[in-house]
C-alpha positions in Angstrom: 206.4 222.5 299.4 206.2 219.9 302.2 208.4 217.0 301.5 207.3 213.4 302.6 209.5 212.2 305.4 211.4 208.8 304.8 210.0 206.4 307.3 211.6 202.9 307.8 210.7 200.3 310.2 213.5 197.7 311.5 214.4 195.4 314.1 217.7 194.0 315.5 219.3 197.4 316.4 223.0 197.6 316.5 224.7 198.5 320.0 224.8 202.2 319.0 221.3 202.2 317.8 220.2 200.5 321.1 221.8 203.2 323.0 219.7 205.9 321.0 216.6 203.9 321.8 217.4 204.0 325.5 217.7 207.7 325.2 214.5 207.9 323.4 212.7 205.9 326.2 214.3 208.3 328.7 212.7 211.1 327.0 209.2 209.5 327.1 209.2 208.0 330.6 209.9 209.3 334.0 211.4 206.0 335.2 214.7 206.9 333.1 217.0 204.9 330.6 218.4 202.6 333.2 214.9 200.9 333.7 214.7 199.9 330.2 218.3 199.0 329.9 218.6 196.9 333.0 215.4 194.8 331.7 217.3 193.8 328.5 220.7 193.5 329.8 219.5 191.1 332.7 217.3 189.0 330.3 219.3 185.9 329.4 216.9 185.1 326.6 217.2 188.5 325.0 217.0 188.3 321.2 217.7 191.7 319.4 215.3 190.7 316.8 212.4 191.4 319.4 213.5 195.1 319.5 211.7 197.2 316.8 212.2 200.9 316.0 211.0 203.4 313.3 213.3 206.0 311.9 212.3 209.3 310.3 214.8 210.5 307.8 217.4 208.2 309.4 216.7 209.3 312.9 215.4 206.8 315.4 212.0 208.3 316.5 209.9 205.5 318.0 210.3 202.0 319.5 208.3 199.0 320.7 209.6 196.0 322.4 208.3 192.3 322.1 208.9 190.3 325.3 208.4 186.7 324.5 206.5 184.8 327.0 204.9 181.4 327.3 201.5 181.0 329.1 199.5 178.1 330.0 195.9 177.3 328.8 195.1 174.4 330.9 197.7 171.8 330.0 198.6 173.5 326.7 201.2 176.2 326.3 201.0 179.2 323.9 203.8 181.6 322.8 202.7 185.1 323.7 204.2 188.4 322.6 204.0 190.9 325.3 204.2 194.4 324.0 205.9 197.0 326.0 208.2 200.0 326.1 206.1 201.9 323.4 207.6 205.3 323.0 207.7 208.0 320.4 209.7 211.1 320.3 207.4 214.0 320.9 208.6 215.8 317.8 207.5 213.0 315.6 204.2 212.1 317.0 201.4 212.1 314.5 203.1 210.1 311.8 201.6 206.7 312.9 205.1 205.5 313.7 204.0 203.1 316.6 201.2 201.8 314.5 203.8 201.0 311.8 206.0 199.3 314.2 203.0 197.1 315.7 201.8 196.2 312.1 205.4 195.0 311.2 205.6 193.1 314.6 202.3 191.3 314.1 203.7 189.9 310.7 207.0 189.0 312.5 205.2 187.2 315.3 203.0 185.3 313.0 206.1 184.0 311.1 208.1 183.1 314.3 205.5 180.9 316.0 203.7 183.4 318.3 200.1 182.4 318.9 198.6 185.6 320.6 199.9 188.9 322.0 199.1 191.0 324.9 199.5 194.6 325.7 199.1 196.6 329.0 197.7 199.9 328.3 195.5 202.8 329.1 195.2 204.4 325.7 192.7 201.8 324.4 191.5 203.6 321.3 195.1 204.1 320.1 195.8 200.2 320.3 192.3 199.1 319.1 193.2 200.8 315.7 196.2 198.4 315.7 194.1 195.4 316.2 194.4 194.8 320.1 191.1 194.3 321.9 190.5 195.4 325.5 189.2 192.6 327.8 188.5 194.0 331.2 189.3 192.1 334.2 188.1 192.4 337.9 190.2 193.1 341.0 188.9 192.9 344.5 189.9 195.7 347.0 189.4 195.6 350.9 190.3 198.0 353.6 193.8 197.2 354.9 193.4 194.8 357.9 194.4 196.0 361.4 198.0 195.3 362.1 197.8 192.4 364.4 200.8 189.9 364.7 199.3 186.4 364.7 201.2 183.7 366.6 201.4 180.4 365.2 203.6 177.6 364.0 204.9 179.8 360.9 207.8 182.1 360.7 208.0 185.3 358.3 211.3 185.8 356.8 212.3 188.3 354.1 213.2 186.9 350.6 216.7 185.9 349.8 218.0 184.4 346.6 218.9 181.1 348.2 215.3 180.3 348.6 214.6 180.7 344.8 214.4 176.9 344.2 211.7 176.4 347.0 209.7 179.3 345.6 210.0 178.0 342.1 208.5 174.7 343.4 205.5 176.6 345.0 204.9 178.5 341.8 204.8 175.4 339.9 202.5 173.5 342.1 200.1 176.3 342.6 199.8 176.9 338.9 199.7 173.5 337.5 197.6 173.9 334.4 196.2 177.3 335.7 195.4 179.4 332.4 197.2 182.8 331.9 200.1 182.0 334.1 203.6 182.5 332.7 205.8 179.5 332.4 208.7 180.4 334.4 211.6 178.1 334.2 214.8 178.4 336.1 216.5 180.9 334.0 213.5 183.0 333.9 213.3 183.1 337.8 217.0 183.9 338.0 216.6 186.8 335.6 213.3 188.0 337.1 214.8 188.7 340.5 217.3 191.2 338.7 214.6 193.0 336.6 213.4 196.7 337.5 209.9 195.4 338.2 211.1 193.1 340.9 212.8 196.0 342.5 209.5 197.8 342.7 208.0 195.3 345.1 208.8 193.5 348.4 208.7 189.7 348.8 208.3 187.8 352.2 208.4 184.0 352.8 206.4 181.8 355.0 208.5 179.1 356.8 207.8 176.2 358.8 210.1 173.5 360.2 212.8 175.1 358.0 210.7 174.6 354.7 209.4 177.5 352.6 205.6 176.7 352.3 204.4 180.2 350.9 205.5 183.5 349.4 203.9 186.8 348.8 204.8 190.0 346.9 203.4 193.4 347.4 204.1 196.5 345.3 206.5 198.9 346.8 204.4 202.2 346.8 203.7 204.8 349.5 200.1 205.2 348.3 196.5 204.7 349.8 196.0 201.8 347.3 198.4 199.1 347.0 198.4 195.9 344.9 199.2 192.5 346.1 201.1 191.2 343.1 201.1 187.6 344.0 200.6 185.4 347.2 201.1 181.5 346.4 201.4 178.6 348.7 201.5 174.9 349.0 198.3 173.1 350.2 199.8 172.2 353.6 200.2 176.0 354.3 196.6 177.2 353.6 196.2 177.9 357.4 199.2 180.3 357.2 198.1 182.4 354.2 196.2 185.1 356.4 199.4 185.3 358.5 201.6 186.0 355.5 199.0 188.5 354.0 198.9 190.4 357.2 202.8 190.6 357.3 202.8 192.0 353.8 200.1 194.7 354.7 202.3 195.8 357.6 205.0 196.7 355.0 202.6 199.3 353.9 201.7 201.4 356.8 200.3 204.2 354.6 198.1 202.0 352.6 194.3 202.2 353.3 193.3 199.7 350.7 194.7 196.4 349.3 194.0 195.3 345.7 194.3 191.9 344.5 193.4 189.7 341.3 192.2 186.7 343.1 190.5 183.6 341.7 187.9 181.6 343.6 189.9 178.8 344.4 192.5 181.1 346.2 192.5 180.8 350.0 192.4 184.8 350.2 189.3 184.9 347.9 187.0 183.9 350.8 188.9 186.1 353.1 188.4 189.1 350.9 184.7 188.3 350.6 184.4 188.2 354.4 185.9 191.6 354.6 183.4 193.2 352.3 185.7 193.2 349.2 184.6 195.6 346.4 185.1 194.4 342.9 187.0 197.1 340.7 187.2 196.8 336.9 190.6 196.9 335.6 190.9 198.0 331.9 194.4 197.3 331.1 194.8 194.0 329.2 194.4 194.3 325.5 194.7 191.0 323.4 195.4 190.1 319.8 195.1 186.8 318.1 198.4 186.4 316.0 197.9 182.9 314.5 194.5 181.1 314.9 195.8 178.0 313.2 199.0 177.8 315.3 197.2 178.4 318.6 194.3 175.9 318.1 196.9 173.4 317.0 198.6 173.7 320.3 195.4 173.8 322.2 194.3 170.6 320.5 195.2 168.1 323.5 193.4 170.4 325.9 190.4 170.8 323.8 190.2 167.1 323.2 190.6 166.5 326.9 187.7 169.0 327.6 185.2 167.4 325.1 186.0 164.1 326.6 185.0 165.5 330.1 181.9 167.2 328.7 178.4 165.6 329.5 177.3 167.2 326.3 180.0 166.3 323.9 181.9 163.2 325.4 180.7 160.4 323.2 179.0 162.6 320.6 180.5 163.2 317.1 180.8 167.0 316.4 182.2 168.8 313.4 182.8 172.4 313.9 183.9 175.3 311.7 185.2 178.0 313.8 185.6 181.2 312.2 187.5 184.4 313.6 187.9 187.4 311.1 188.5 185.9 307.9 190.2 182.7 309.0 188.2 179.3 309.4 189.6 176.2 311.4 187.8 172.9 311.2 187.4 170.8 314.3 186.5 167.1 314.0 185.6 165.2 317.1 184.9 161.6 316.4 185.3 158.4 318.7 186.6 160.7 321.5 189.6 162.0 319.2 189.8 165.7 318.1 191.6 166.7 314.9 191.9 170.5 313.7 192.8 171.4 310.1 192.6 174.2 307.8 190.4 172.6 305.5 187.0 170.9 305.9 185.8 167.4 304.9 183.2 167.3 302.4 181.5 164.4 304.1 180.7 166.2 307.2 178.0 168.6 307.9 179.9 171.6 310.0 178.2 173.6 312.9 179.4 177.1 312.0 180.7 179.1 315.0 181.5 182.6 313.9 183.2 184.3 317.1 184.6 187.9 317.0 188.4 188.2 318.0 187.6 189.8 321.4 185.2 187.1 322.2 187.5 184.3 321.1 190.4 185.7 323.2 187.9 185.8 326.2 186.9 182.3 325.6 190.5 181.0 325.4 191.8 182.8 328.5 188.7 183.2 330.9 186.2 180.8 329.4 182.8 181.1 327.7 180.3 183.3 329.7 176.8 182.5 328.6 175.4 185.3 330.6 177.6 187.8 328.9 176.9 186.4 325.4 172.9 186.5 326.1 170.8 183.7 327.1 169.8 181.2 324.2 173.1 182.1 322.4 173.4 179.7 319.3 175.6 176.6 320.1 176.1 177.9 323.6 176.5 174.3 324.9 179.5 173.5 322.5 181.2 176.9 323.4 180.8 175.8 327.0 182.3 172.4 326.6 185.3 173.8 324.6 186.0 176.7 326.8 184.8 176.2 330.3 185.3 178.7 333.1 189.0 179.0 333.9 190.5 180.1 337.1 192.9 182.3 335.2 195.2 185.0 336.5 198.1 187.0 335.3 200.6 187.8 338.1 201.9 191.5 338.1 205.4 190.2 338.9 205.4 189.4 335.3 204.5 192.8 334.1 206.6 194.1 331.2 
C-alpha cells in the first residue's frame, strides 16, 4: 500500500533550512551553491519571507525565490515579483512541488502589495500551468564589427566602483519614464555590482573631460553569440556610442555575432539597422497579473495623462469596464480627470473591454498593437489611447 507523502509549503526558512536550500540548488544547477548564496548574502534588502520551499515528509525538496523589483510604466511604478532559483530535488519531481510553491507565492504577493510577476524561463508549458504567460520579445543581431580603434575626444576606461554615482545618473536620465526598466536606487546599485550576474559581464565607461558620459555592459562568454546587456549614455555623448560599442566588441575576440535588445530611440538601433540587423524572437519572459486593482490604481496618473494627450479621448467623457479573467475594474474619465474603482456607477453606460491576461500584460508593458490584435478590433482607439506603444526594455543586468 502506497502512503501519501506529507507535503508542506512554507517561507522564511531558518539559517539551517537556508543552508539545505543552497545544497538543493547546488544539485539542480551547474553554477553551484555559492552563486545562490552570494546573491542573497549581498542583497541589503533581502527579506526571508521571499524565500519559499516545499518539504516532503519533513525534507526540503523544492524551492522558488521571489526577487522584489520595482519597474516603471511611464511615470508610474509597479511592484514586480521576479521569480527565480526554481529547483526541485530529482528524487521528488512529479509531485507538483514547484507549482504548489508558485500558487502559495501568488497569494502571498497579492497580500503584500505586488502588482505583477515576471519569470524568465524556457519551460513555457510548465509555467503556463501555474498562470504565467509567455510574451515574446525581439532582439537584434549583427555580425560583430571589425576591430577598429576610433580616434576621438572620448576615452574608454574600465569600470571602477568610484564611478558608480556617475553611472547611476546616466541610468536615471536615460530611463526617465521608460517602461519596463527597473528602479535602481543607490542601495540597489551598490548591491548589484557585488552580485554573481554582474561578475558574468564586463563594463566599460566612456569619458570626456574627466566626466563619465556613457557606459556599456557585455556578457562575459567565449561563444559565437554574445549579448550586449546594456549601453546607456547622456544626450551629449551620442556621437561616442559607436566608439564604446566597438570597444566592448573587442573584449570578445571569439564572438561572431552581437545581440542586443534595442528600442527605436536608442542610438545603436539605427547602427544595427545599417549593418543589416536580423531580428530574433526571444521566448523567455513570462508574465502574470497578481493584483489588477492594485496595478491599475498605481497606473491611474499615467493613464490619465495618456488620455489627456490623446486626440481621441482628451476632452471626451469615457466610462470603461475593463475585465481580465473574472475581475472587472471601472474607469471613469470626465472633465479630464480619471478615477478607477472596483464598482461601477449606475448612471453611466460602460464600454466593456474584455482583455485576456496575456494581452493586458502586453498592453501595459509594450503598448497596444492593433496589427497584432487584427484590423477593426472593437474599441481599438480606446486601447490605443490607454496603452500607446512603449519604448520598453528590460536590461539583462537585472537578470535574476
